[in-house]
N, C-alpha and C positions, 0 to 999 in steps of 0.2 A: 487480876491485874496489880502487878506489883508496883510500888512506889520507889522513888529516887533514895539512894543511900546519899546523905547528905555529906558525908566526909569524902567523898569522891572529888577529885579534880581532874579537868581536862585543859590541855593546852588550846586553847581557841585563838590563834594567831599570834602567841606569844605571851596570851593572858590566860592564867590558870581561872578556870569557871567551873561551878559545880555540873555543868551540862557541856557536851561536847559541840555546842551551837549557842548562838545566841540571837534571839528574835529581835529585828531592828524595827519592824513596822508592820501594820496591816496592809498587806500586798492587794488582795483582791477578793471577790465573792461572786456567787451565782443564786439567782433567783429562778425557780421553777415555776411559771405562770399559768393559770388559767385562761386570761386575756392576753395573750403573748403581743399581738399586734397592737394594742392598747398600750402595753408595757412598754414597748419599743418606742411609739411616740412620746407617752412621757418622759422615760429617761433621755431618749435622744434628742428630740425636737425640744421639749420644754425645759430640762434640767441640762442638757447641752453634752451629754456623752456621744462620743463619735463612734460610729460602726467601723472597725477596723479589720474585720472578718467575718463570714457567713459560712457555715459547714450544713450541709444535709448528711446527716448521720447515716440515712439508708445508702447514701453512695461509699460510705466509708467503710460499711461492715461488710465482712465475709459473706459471702452468698449463703452458707448454711444457716447464720443466724438471722437473716434477713426476714423470713415469713414469721418467726417469732415476734420480733420487732414491730413488725406491720400490724400485728394483733392487738398490740397496746398502745404505740405510739399514734397520735393523730396528728401531729406536727413536728416533723424531723429536724427542724432548725436549730443550729446552735449559733447565736448571735454574740460576738465578740465585741464589747465597747470599751472605751477609754475615757477618760478625763484629761490625760497627760501625754507625756511621749511613751510610757509604758503601752506594750501591744494590748492587753486588757487590765481592766480594773471591775469590770461587771459583765458577768455571762448571763444571757438571757436565754431560757428555753422553755418549753410547755410543760406543764405538769405531768403530762403522760411520759414525757422523755425523762423526766425525774424519776418516774415509779419504775421504768422499765431498767434504769441503772440503778436501781436501789437506795436513792436519797431518802424514800419515805417508808424503807423496810421495817426499821427499828420503831417509827412514829408517824402515824397519819399527817401530823401536823408540822413534819418537818418539810419546809418549802424552799429550803435552801439547798443547792448542789454541792457547794464547798465553802470552807471559810479558810482563808489563806493568808500565811505570816512569811514575810521574806526575811531571810537568814544572810549572811555576809559572805558565803564562798560556796563553791561546789564541794570543798572539803568537809563543811558542815553538814550539807545534805546527805552526803555518803555516811558520814558519823553518825547524824541523827536517826538514819534509818537502821543501823545496827544497836544503837543503844535503846531505841524503842522496840526494837523486836526482842531484845535480851531481857526486857521489862514486861513483856506479856501483852503489848499494844498491839491491837488489831492493824496490822499494815495490809492497805489496798494494794497499791502498786507502786513502784518505783522507777525513776528512769529521765525521760525529757519528753514534755509535751510538744506537738505540734498542732495547731498553729501556737505561736507564742514563744517557741524555743526556750520555756523555762524548765531546769532541771528541779526534780521534785521528788518528795516521797509523802504518799497519801495514807492516811490512817484514820481511824474512828476515835470520837472521844466518848465517855460514858453514856451520852445521851444519843448515840448512834450518828452523831454530824459528822460528815466528812471533813477532815482538817487537812491542810496541804503546807509542808515547808518548802520554800522554794528559793532558787537563785538563779539568776540570768535571764530576767525578762526581756526579751525583744524590746528595742527601742525604735520607734517611728519617727521619722524626721520631717523635715519640710515639706517632702512632697507626698507626704499622706500615705504612703504605699507600704503595705507590710511584706514581710518575707515571701516570695513566690511559692506556689505549691512545690514546683520541683525542687526546692531545696528541703523539703521535709523529710526527705531520706536520713537526716540527721536526727530523727526523732529514736528513743531509746525506751524499751520496754522491762529492762533489766538493771540493776545497779551498775553504773558506769565504771569503768576502770579508770584510774588517775594516774598520770593527767591527762586531760582531754585537750584537743586543739583550740585555739582561740577563735573569737569571731571574724577577726579579720583575716584567718586561715581558712574559715569556712566560706568566706565570702570568694578569696581568691580560687579556692578549689571549683566553687559553682562556677566562675567565671572560667576556668581552664576545662571545664565541661560543655561549656557553650550555653549555659543557662542564662537566661535573660533576667537578670536581678532586678530590673523596674518593671517586671511583669505582675507584680503582687496586688493585692486587694487595695482599692481606693474607694473612699466613700463617695455618694452623690448627696451632695449638700445644697444643690442648686434651687431648692425649694425654701430655703431659709434664707431671709432677708435681713440683712445685717444693718440695723437701724438704732441701736442703742449705743451711747457711748459708755464705755467701761474703762474708766482711768486712761481714757485717750485713745482706746481701741475701740473701733465698732464691732459689734457683735449681734447676732439674731435674739439675744435675750440680756437682761441689765445685769448680769452676774456672772461670775466664772467660779464653777466649783475647782478647788485648789488642792483639797485632800480629801480622802477616803477615811471613813471611820469615825467614831468608834464603833463598833457593832455590840448590840446589846441583845441578850438571849434570855428567856425563860427556862427555869429549869425545875424539875421534881426532885434532882440528885444534887443538891447545893452542895453537900460535904464531898461528894465524889468528884464533881466537877471542879472544885477549888483545887482538892488533890491533884488532879490530873494536869491544870493549867498551871499550877503554882510549882508542886514538886517535880512533876516530869517535863514540863515546856518552860518555866523559870519565870513566868508572869509574877510580878509582885502586887499585893494588895495595896492599893493607895489610898483608899477611904471605903468605909461602910456607912451605910444607912438603913433607915426602916421606913417604910409607908404602910399604913393601916396594920401595924404589927408584923410585917413581913418584910425579909431581909434582902438587901440589896447591896453588892458588892463591885466595886469599881477595881479593875486590875489594870496595870501599866507594864509596858516593856522597855521604855524608853524614857525621854524626858517629860512627855505630855501627861497629864494629871490621869488619863486613862484611855485605851485603847480596846478596852473589853470590858462588858458588865454583865453580870449573871444576877438575876432577880428570881424571887420565888413565883413560881407558875400560879400560885393562887393569886396573885396580883392582876393576872391578864383580865379574868373576866370582871372584877370589881373596878378597873379602870375602863372597860367598856371597849379593850382591843380586841382586833380579830382572833377569833377561836380558832381560825383555820393555819395558823402559822404560829410556831414557837419563838420566831424572831420577833424581838421586841421591837427594835427600831435599828435603822443603819443612819449612821452620821455623815454628814457631807459639809466639808468646811468652804464657805465663801472667802473670795479674797479680801472683805474690808465689812466694817458695820453699815457702811453706807449700800455696799452691794446688797447685803442682808435684809436692809429695809426696804430696796428695789425689788428684790426677789420677792419678797412677801406681795408687794402691791401686783407685780406680774401676774404671779401664780393664780392670786384671787379673781383678777382681771380674766385669766384664761379658765376659769370655772373650777378650780379647786379650792376645796374647804379646808380652813387650818383647825387643827385639833387643839384647842386652846386649854384644857384641862389637864395635861400631861405634869405630874408633881416634879418639882425641882430635883427629888432625892433621886430620880433616875439619871439626871445626868450632870451630877456634881461637877465643879471646874469649868462648866461651860455656864456663861450668865444669860444672856439674850438669846433665845433659839426661837425657831418656827418648826412647827410639825404638821405634817400633811400626809394622806395616804395614797400610796401608788394606786392604780385600777383593781389590782387583787387584795388591796387592804393591807400591804405591809406599810409600816410606819415610817417616814423619813424624818430625819432632824436636821435642820440648815441650820448652821451657827457661824460666826464669824471669828470667834476667840475660845481658846482653850488654854486654861492654866498651865504653866510649864513648872516642872518640878526639879530643883536644883540638886547640888552636890550631897545635900544631907538626906534627900530622899522623903522630905516631908512636903505635904500639902500644905496650902496657904490656911490658916486658920478660919473658920466660918464667919468671925466677927470681923476680919480685915478683906473679906470678897465684895465685890460691888453688888449693890441691892438693884435689883430689877424692877422699873416702875412702869407703869400703865398710864398713859399711852407711853409708847417707847419715845424717848428724847431725839431729837434732830442729830445731836453729837454726843459722844462720851469723851470724860476725862480719862487720860492715860493710866493704865497700871505699869506696875514695875516690868512685867513680860509681855506688854503690849506689843505685837508684831515681833516678838522675839522666838517664834517657832521657824522652821525653814521656809524660806520665801518659794513661791512657786517658778518652777526652772523652766524655761521657754516662754514663748509668747503666748498670750492668751487665747488666740484664735488664729 
């Protein structure tokens, strides 16, 4: 795989950049789980992700491929869930589903189906595909996914993780209904020609075809009782996940992975640390301190984390420090055990954080604050960061960037 040539410049919306795209944020990801039903309960009922679509892949496959799939896949469901108006933020499937589609082809401990980053336009997706292909990156597929409606290019990083750059995620509004299956004809399996019609034009075309645009998936949430006051809104749990990420990964190819994500994808190293003599690198794509962490895989066993997955942790921001404290109490009451000895070097830029395991052993990091990096691109010096005390205080004094990240758009529930 070739690396980027640093003197190249590309016009990205009128700004000259060293890549023909700019990653704006962590978009979504997927877990392949051995305990799928328990995982759905954990992420949906306990953490508050909403099911937005469910696909039976046996029903979607061409007849000639079905027998081979049925020999491998024990549960064909693909569950789309979201914490926001995005059609999906977290995809859940059975571990055998991921095996059939090659997610663990390069490493048995790859339990992620994809790691996905959002760019700013369809043009950037198309240009990214050509740019990456020309530099020897292993392209998986390109086009437009359904459900979700996002235009994408999929490719592999040096560790064999499936990475996606995308634009145009379907937004789900107050009715909680996703795009109906009858509108999935606008999916693409090739590089799209440009320009494409707008979403508004797609809707009008569907209406002209007589498609019932209100017939999409709508979740059943009647079993969830809204008993907690969260900022003046009654919810089934005393917190709201308002942001997804950062995602943290173990790797044995630190230099290759860093070159891939910095030189080819444009991430910047925000800060480095060591724990037990092993390297930890925090990378950013926007103003947050980090959105991606790479850690030496030799740390995994020493920290007592699950050997079955190369995913170190997945971060989930809640709406406030008060919500974070309430989330800890709630999840402990629900029978989940906190992991108390996760070293702070793994999540620099975050101070108060709570870690727990999902039913398969993946580590989830709940937090309410992440340091923001300003125009000079420098993180806050360690000496000026807030010290974490135990027990946690009832309230905190503000920092210069408290509540400075983007607020959650839309109602909490």
